[in-house]
N, C-alpha and C positions, 0 to 999 in steps of 0.2 A: 480217397472217397470210398472205394470198395471196402477198405479196412473199417471205416466208420460204420458203414451199413452192416458189416458182419458183427461188430460190437453191439449195435442197436438190436440186431436180430437175436443175438445171444441173450441180451437183457430181457427182451420180450419172451423168449423161450423160458428163461428162468422164472419169470412172473407166472407164466402158464403152468409150469411144473409145480410151483409153489401152490397155486390155486387148486390144481388137481390133487395134490397131496393133502391139502388141509380141508377141502370142502366137505369130506365125510365126517371129520372130527369136530367141525364147527356146527353147533346146533342153533336152531332159531332162538332158543331161550338165551344162549350165550350172546348172540348178536344183539338182542333186544335189551339185555342187561347192561350194555355199554352205556355208561353215563359219564362222558368226558367233562372235566372241570373247565377246560378251555374250549368254549363253543366256537370260537373263531378258528382254532386249530382243527377242530372236528369238521368244520365246513371245508377247510382246505383238503382234509383227508377224503371227504366225500367227493370233492371235485377230482381228486386223483383217481378215485374208483371209477368215476365217469370216464376219465381218460383211458384207463385200462380197458374198460368195457368197449370203447370205440375201436380199440386195436384187436382185442381178443374177443371175438364175436360170441363165444360161449358164456361170457359173464352176463347174467341177466341184468338189464337196466333197472328192474324193479328194486334191486337190493339197495342201492343208495337212495332211491326215491322214498322207499318205505322208511329207511333209517332217518332221513331228513324229517319226514312227517312225524316220526316218533320222538325226535329230539327237540324240535323247534316248534314255535307257534306256527299256525297254518300260513300266515303271511310270509314269515321268514323262510319256512320250508319251501314254499312255492318259488321264492326268489332264488334260493340256493339250487333247487332242482331246475329252474329256468336257466341259470348259468351253466348247470351241468348239461342241459340239452344243447346249448351253444357249443360246448366242448365236444359232445358226441357227434354233432354234424360237421364240425370244423376239422378235427384232427384227421379223420380219414381223407377228407378233401385235400388237405395239404400234403399228406403222405402220398396220395395219388399224383399230385402235382409234382412232387419231388421225384417219384419213380419215373414219370413220363408216360406218354401214350403208348409207346411201343411195348413196354413191359406189361402195362395193364391190358392191352389188346390181346397179348399172348395168354394172359391169365383168363380173360373173359371167354376166349375161344374154347376153353376147356369146359365151360359151363353153359350148355344150350339154354337152360332156364333163365340165366341172367341176360343172355342175348335177347330173348323174347321180351323180358321186362324192359330192357333199354329201348326197344322200338316205340314204347309208349311215351317217351320223352320228347318226341319230335314235334308234337303239336303245341304243347305249353309246358315249358321247363319248370316254371314255378309250381304249377298244378302237379306235375310229375313228382317233384321233390316233396310236396305236401303229402301225396298219397303214398309215396314210398315209405315215409316215416309214420304216417297215421296208421298204416296197416301192419307196421312192424314186419315188412317183407324180410324173410330170413337172411338173404345176402345183402341187406341194405347198406352195411358199412363198406362192403366190397364195391357195390354199385356207386357209392359216394366217392370212393377212391378213383373209380373210372371217370366220374364226372369231373373231378379235379384235374385228372390227367388230360382230359380232352378239351379243357378250356371253358367249361360252364362258368359263368360269373359267380364269384364267391357269394355275393349278397343274395343272388337267386337261390343258391343252395342253402344258405344259412337261414334265410327268412322262411322259405317254403318248408324246409326240414323241421325247424323249430316250431312253426305253427302246427305242423302235422303231429308232432310229438306232444304238443301242449295239453290237449284235452285228456289224453290218457295219463299224462304226468300228474295233472291236478287230481284226477280220480285216485291214482295210486298214492298220492300224498295224503288224501283223506283216509285212505285205507290204513296207512301207517300211523296216522294220528289216533286211530281207534283199535289198533291191532292188539293192544293189551286187554281189550275187552271184547272178545269175539262174539259174545252173546248179545251185545248191544245192537239196537236197530241201526245206529249210524254205521257200524262195521258192515252189516249185511247190505245196507243201501249202497255203500261204496263198492263192495264186492260185486253186487249185481250190476251196478252201473259200469264197472270195469268190463264185465263179461259182455254186456250189451254193446259197449263201445267197440270191443274187439270184433264182434260179429258184424256190426254196421260198417266199420272201417274196411273189413275184409270184403264185404259185399260191394262197398264203394269202389275198391280197387279193381274188383272183378268187372264191374260195369264200366269203369274207366278204360280198362284194357279192351273190353268188348266194343265200345264205341270207337276206339282207335282202330281196332281190327276192321270194323265196318267201313271206316273211312278209307283204309288201305284197299279193301276189296272194291269199293266204289271207284277208287282212283285207277 
């Protein structure tokens, strides 16, 4: 078992090093010029990118979302990106479940900010998963690992997390659909709505935590 985890860890390390080595040499123009002949295979590749993002937190989730919006019709892009969201909220959950609560609790103790975030899950787990993903909280994947390790129901995590990611995903998909024409009104509308969503979701999470803190103080 330990040997298997070492091999998986080395594999993830190799992916991370490859990403760090190539990220400066890959330009936006090169990414957008990708026009695969096999769109089914391209969808599989995009889902693999979502999977890598869910494990390596420094990979931006917007990359596969924009690519899907660029390559496919809006309906198909939203479908692919929706499946990608399920991957993103599921893989860390099952990794945490595999690691176990003892290992995850040792990890969480090193990060006081994560401990504060976790306090907000006690009232409504579904709402917590929604806000966690809607606001793109920086350690969201690590928090999801902890939720898996501590026994949160999988459906609560996947439904709340996917719904939380969904509005931002749709807006980013529209951004990808118009990214070749940055002077168009549609591009700027998608960009502005993305920024507005980020601000509103961040404010929503702040208020959610404040309400939770108020309940704790009252108790």
